[in-house]
LONU-848196 format. One record per residue (C-alpha): residue in three letters; x negated, z negated, y. Coordinates in steps of 0.05 Angstrom, whole numbers, plus 5000, padded with zeros to 4 digits. Layout:
N
ALA, X, Z, Y $
...
***
This chain:
144
MET, 5408, 1427, 1416 $
ARG, 5337, 1427, 1425 $
LEU, 5283, 1372, 1423 $
GLU, 5236, 1394, 1474 $
ALA, 5166, 1365, 1498 $
SER, 5175, 1329, 1566 $
THR, 5119, 1340, 1613 $
PRO, 5093, 1326, 1680 $
ALA, 5139, 1381, 1704 $
ASP, 5198, 1337, 1681 $
LEU, 5174, 1276, 1729 $
PRO, 5219, 1295, 1791 $
GLN, 5282, 1300, 1746 $
ILE, 5267, 1235, 1706 $
LYS, 5252, 1200, 1772 $
VAL, 5319, 1222, 1804 $
TRP, 5357, 1212, 1740 $
TRP, 5324, 1139, 1741 $
ASP, 5339, 1121, 1816 $
ALA, 5418, 1139, 1803 $
ASP, 5419, 1094, 1741 $
GLU, 5448, 1026, 1763 $
ASP, 5412, 0986, 1712 $
HIS, 5347, 1027, 1708 $
LYS, 5335, 1031, 1781 $
ARG, 5321, 0957, 1786 $
LYS, 5268, 0959, 1741 $
PRO, 5198, 0988, 1749 $
PHE, 5191, 1066, 1737 $
SER, 5133, 1091, 1697 $
ASP, 5106, 1163, 1705 $
ASP, 5088, 1173, 1633 $
PHE, 5146, 1126, 1602 $
PHE, 5189, 1185, 1590 $
LEU, 5129, 1242, 1571 $
THR, 5113, 1265, 1503 $
GLY, 5053, 1232, 1473 $
SER, 5070, 1162, 1496 $
GLY, 5113, 1135, 1442 $
LEU, 5123, 1146, 1368 $
LEU, 5176, 1199, 1392 $
VAL, 5186, 1223, 1463 $
PHE, 5230, 1283, 1477 $
ARG, 5274, 1320, 1528 $
LEU, 5342, 1337, 1497 $
ASP, 5364, 1405, 1515 $
ASP, 5433, 1441, 1504 $
SER, 5449, 1510, 1522 $
HIS, 5453, 1488, 1595 $
GLY, 5387, 1454, 1599 $
ALA, 5363, 1381, 1599 $
VAL, 5413, 1334, 1577 $
LEU, 5373, 1266, 1569 $
TYR, 5305, 1240, 1550 $
THR, 5290, 1196, 1495 $
ARG, 5231, 1152, 1478 $
ILE, 5227, 1118, 1412 $
GLU, 5173, 1066, 1400 $
GLN, 5153, 1010, 1346 $
ASP, 5192, 0948, 1366 $
SER, 5163, 0876, 1357 $
ASP, 5190, 0876, 1280 $
PRO, 5146, 0931, 1249 $
ALA, 5207, 0953, 1202 $
ARG, 5244, 0969, 1272 $
ILE, 5240, 1018, 1322 $
ARG, 5270, 1012, 1395 $
MET, 5305, 1070, 1433 $
HIS, 5304, 1079, 1504 $
ILE, 5348, 1136, 1534 $
GLN, 5351, 1164, 1609 $
PHE, 5415, 1192, 1620 $
ALA, 5431, 1244, 1683 $
PRO, 5485, 1225, 1730 $
SER, 5553, 1247, 1705 $
ASP, 5557, 1300, 1765 $
ILE, 5496, 1330, 1737 $
VAL, 5509, 1325, 1664 $
SER, 5585, 1319, 1639 $
ARG, 5597, 1264, 1589 $
ARG, 5620, 1315, 1546 $
ARG, 5546, 1342, 1536 $
VAL, 5520, 1277, 1528 $
VAL, 5570, 1260, 1473 $
SER, 5558, 1326, 1436 $
ALA, 5481, 1317, 1445 $
ILE, 5483, 1250, 1415 $
LEU, 5529, 1267, 1361 $
LYS, 5486, 1324, 1336 $
THR, 5417, 1289, 1345 $
LEU, 5425, 1211, 1333 $
PRO, 5431, 1220, 1258 $
VAL, 5377, 1268, 1252 $
VAL, 5336, 1220, 1290 $
ILE, 5360, 1161, 1240 $
GLU, 5343, 1204, 1183 $
HIS, 5270, 1219, 1205 $
PHE, 5256, 1142, 1219 $
ASN, 5288, 1115, 1156 $
GLY, 5249, 1170, 1117 $
GLU, 5183, 1141, 1153 $
GLY, 5203, 1068, 1127 $
PHE, 5231, 1034, 1184 $
GLN, 5301, 1002, 1172 $
GLN, 5327, 0990, 1235 $
MET, 5339, 1019, 1307 $
VAL, 5353, 0980, 1370 $
PHE, 5371, 0998, 1442 $
ASP, 5385, 0954, 1502 $
SER, 5448, 0969, 1548 $
VAL, 5496, 0944, 1597 $
SER, 5538, 1001, 1597 $
PRO, 5608, 0992, 1565 $
SER, 5622, 1063, 1550 $
LEU, 5552, 1075, 1516 $
ILE, 5557, 1011, 1477 $
LYS, 5630, 1031, 1453 $
PHE, 5605, 1102, 1433 $
LEU, 5543, 1078, 1400 $
SER, 5585, 1024, 1361 $
HIS, 5616, 1076, 1322 $
PHE, 5549, 1099, 1291 $
GLY, 5544, 1018, 1269 $
PHE, 5504, 0989, 1324 $
GLU, 5527, 0920, 1332 $
GLN, 5505, 0869, 1388 $
THR, 5448, 0818, 1374 $
GLU, 5473, 0751, 1392 $
GLY, 5455, 0725, 1461 $
THR, 5420, 0792, 1481 $
ASN, 5437, 0860, 1511 $
ASP, 5408, 0890, 1446 $
TYR, 5451, 0932, 1399 $
MET, 5422, 0947, 1325 $
LEU, 5432, 0993, 1272 $
THR, 5410, 0980, 1202 $
PHE, 5401, 1044, 1166 $
ALA, 5421, 1021, 1099 $
GLN, 5494, 1013, 1130 $
VAL, 5501, 1081, 1150 $
GLU, 5512, 1148, 1116 $
LEU, 5455, 1189, 1133 $
VAL, 5451, 1264, 1143 $
ASN, 5434, 1305, 1084 $
***
């Protein structure tokens, strides 16, 4: 897995993936949202076959918390197996990095039952009354 800079050359692919996403396509699309340089950490995650997903991590309203946004490809373009492998290898490293930067929590918003179930294995728990799922770093075993 490689974290690569996302550039304007990625925009056509990001837009196709965005428009294929049932939840995202109802929301306004911003050209620079998933481009490197626009958040705390924004990247394209590649495996040996190419791009797997785009991620944006930004400061949340609570200064001790970061918010993660992910744009996945349609499953006919990038298999769920590739996505699972990418997340398993990358999320612990990202958590460790931001924990080392002094952040205490990570949150993401989702309505996808499969993503919610998968990330619950890391310890993400629903914030009551919202579509937010939060992970408190002190509750997870971090990568060495």
